[in-house]
C-alpha positions in Angstrom: 11.5 1.8 -17.0 11.4 5.0 -14.6 12.8 4.6 -10.9 9.9 5.6 -9.0 11.4 5.6 -5.5 13.8 8.7 -5.9 10.8 10.5 -7.3 8.7 9.9 -4.6 11.4 10.8 -1.8 11.7 14.0 -3.7 8.0 14.8 -3.5 8.2 13.9 0.2 11.0 16.3 0.7 9.4 19.0 -1.2 6.2 18.7 0.9 7.7 17.9 4.4 11.2 19.3 4.3 14.2 17.0 4.7 13.8 13.9 6.8 15.7 14.1 10.3 15.5 10.2 10.6 15.2 7.0 8.5 15.1 3.5 9.2 14.9 0.5 6.6 13.1 -3.1 7.1 13.2 -5.8 5.0 10.7 -8.8 5.3 11.7 -12.3 3.7 10.6 -12.3 0.0 9.9 -8.4 -0.1 11.7 -5.4 -1.2 13.1 -3.0 1.5 11.0 -0.6 3.1 12.0 2.6 4.6 10.3 4.9 7.0 11.2 8.6 6.8 10.7 10.8 9.8 10.0 14.6 9.5 9.8 16.9 12.3 7.6 20.1 11.9 7.1 22.2 15.1 5.1 20.0 17.5 4.3 17.3 14.8 6.2 14.3 13.6 5.4 12.9 10.4 6.3 9.3 9.3 6.2 8.3 5.6 6.8 5.0 3.9 9.3 4.7 1.1 9.1 1.6 -1.0 5.6 0.6 -1.3 5.2 2.5 -4.5 8.3 0.7 -6.2 5.6 -1.7 -7.9 1.9 -1.3 -8.3 -0.7 -3.0 -6.1 -2.5 -5.8 -7.8 -5.6 -7.1 -7.1 -5.5 -10.6 -5.3 -8.0 -11.9 -7.7 -6.0 -11.2 -10.8 -4.5 -14.0 -12.5 -1.2 -12.0 -13.5 0.2 -9.0 -11.7 0.9 -6.3 -14.2 4.4 -4.9 -13.6 3.3 -1.5 -14.8 -0.3 -0.7 -14.2 -2.2 -0.6 -11.1 -2.4 1.9 -8.2 0.8 2.8 -6.4 0.8 4.4 -2.8 2.8 5.4 0.2 1.7 6.0 3.8 1.8 9.0 6.0 1.1 9.1 9.7 1.1 12.3 11.6 1.3 12.6 15.4 2.0 15.2 18.0 5.6 14.9 18.9 7.0 14.5 22.6 3.6 12.9 23.9 4.6 9.0 23.4 7.4 6.9 22.1 6.0 7.1 18.6 9.4 6.3 17.0 8.6 2.8 17.7 5.8 2.9 14.8 8.5 2.3 12.3 8.2 -1.5 12.1 4.4 -1.3 12.4 4.3 1.1 9.4 6.8 -0.9 7.3 4.5 -4.1 7.9 1.6 -2.1 6.7 3.6 -0.8 3.7 4.7 -4.3 2.7 1.1 -5.7 3.1 0.5 -5.4 -1.0 3.8 -7.5 -1.6 3.1 -9.9 1.2 -0.8 -10.3 1.3 -1.6 -8.9 -2.1 -3.7 -6.4 -0.8 -4.8 -2.9 -2.6 -4.6 -0.3 0.0 -7.0 2.2 -0.7 -8.9 5.2 1.1 -11.6 3.8 3.6 -9.7 0.8 4.2 -8.7 -0.4 7.8 -5.4 -1.9 8.0 -4.6 -3.7 11.5 -1.1 -4.7 12.9 -2.3 -6.8 15.9 -0.4 -5.0 18.5 -0.2 -1.3 19.7 1.3 1.0 17.0 4.0 2.2 19.6 4.4 1.2 23.2 1.4 2.0 25.2 -0.6 3.1 22.0 -4.6 2.7 22.3 -4.4 1.8 18.6 -3.8 -1.4 16.8 -5.2 -0.3 13.5 -5.6 2.6 11.0 -8.0 3.9 9.0 -6.7 5.0 5.4 -7.7 8.6 4.8 -8.1 10.5 1.4 -5.0 11.5 -0.7 -4.0 14.8 -2.0 -4.2 17.0 1.3 -0.5 17.0 2.9 1.6 15.6 -0.1 0.3 15.9 -3.6 0.0 12.8 -5.6 3.2 12.2 -8.0 2.2 11.7 -11.7 4.2 9.2 -13.3 4.6 8.6 -17.2 1.9 6.7 -18.6 0.6 3.9 -18.4 1.9 3.9 -14.9 -0.5 5.4 -12.3 0.2 8.3 -10.0 1.6 7.6 -6.7 -0.7 8.7 -3.9 0.3 9.6 -0.3 -2.3 8.1 1.9 -2.7 9.6 5.4 -3.1 6.9 8.2 -5.7 7.9 11.0 -5.1 5.6 14.0 -8.4 3.8 15.5 -8.8 2.3 18.7 -10.2 -1.4 18.7 -13.8 0.2 19.5 -13.5 2.6 16.9 -12.3 0.0 14.3 -15.1 -2.4 15.3 -17.8 0.6 14.9 -16.1 1.4 11.5 -16.8 -2.5 10.2 -20.5 -1.8 11.2 -21.0 1.8 10.1 -18.3 2.6 7.6 -15.4 4.8 7.3 -17.5 7.8 6.4 -19.7 7.6 9.6 -16.5 7.1 11.8 -14.8 10.3 10.2 -18.0 12.2 10.8 -18.1 11.2 14.3 -14.5 12.2 14.9 -15.5 15.5 13.2 -18.6 16.2 15.2 -16.7 15.5 18.4 -13.5 17.7 17.7 -11.2 14.7 17.8 -7.7 15.4 17.7 -6.5 12.5 15.5 -2.8 13.4 16.0 -2.8 12.8 19.7 -1.0 9.5 20.4 -2.7 9.1 23.5 -6.5 10.1 22.7 -9.3 8.1 23.9 -11.9 6.5 21.6 -14.7 8.8 20.4 -18.0 8.4 22.0 -19.7 5.7 19.7 -23.0 5.4 21.5 
């Protein structure tokens, strides 16, 4: 069985450069989740490492397949120096551990909520999972294992999260686009939803 995480870390380093910091979090009954920080100009990117060690399993499945199933890591990009975003490490690790802890399959269009601000003073407690393939290309693995997808996280205010539940992810993304919303601004206000 191929070790997935060294390949994932190599893909992140190829796409984002060498990380300038890393932290590890272990939750009871789960594997260790690391969060790597990458600095690129005025942007800081946080990427999880560990979520893809095992495939995500449909909670309705009788048995978890140890080989087949979607694999993913999470990537969050924010503007540097505008907020204490390094405190996002634990919330990101919580989200990355959710497939192991809660049996959820994290996929594009999903909302993930941590129930508290993503970092001190953040107007966001949840994120919208974006489409993979933009910033970091999927990592193909030997069959029958599925590719590791690197899913961007888009912070949502509570109002945006509520609006998304009613109207859907596509409608929220169109609203952000129409208003020129800077989704990397760690202190941005909610997009007009009226």
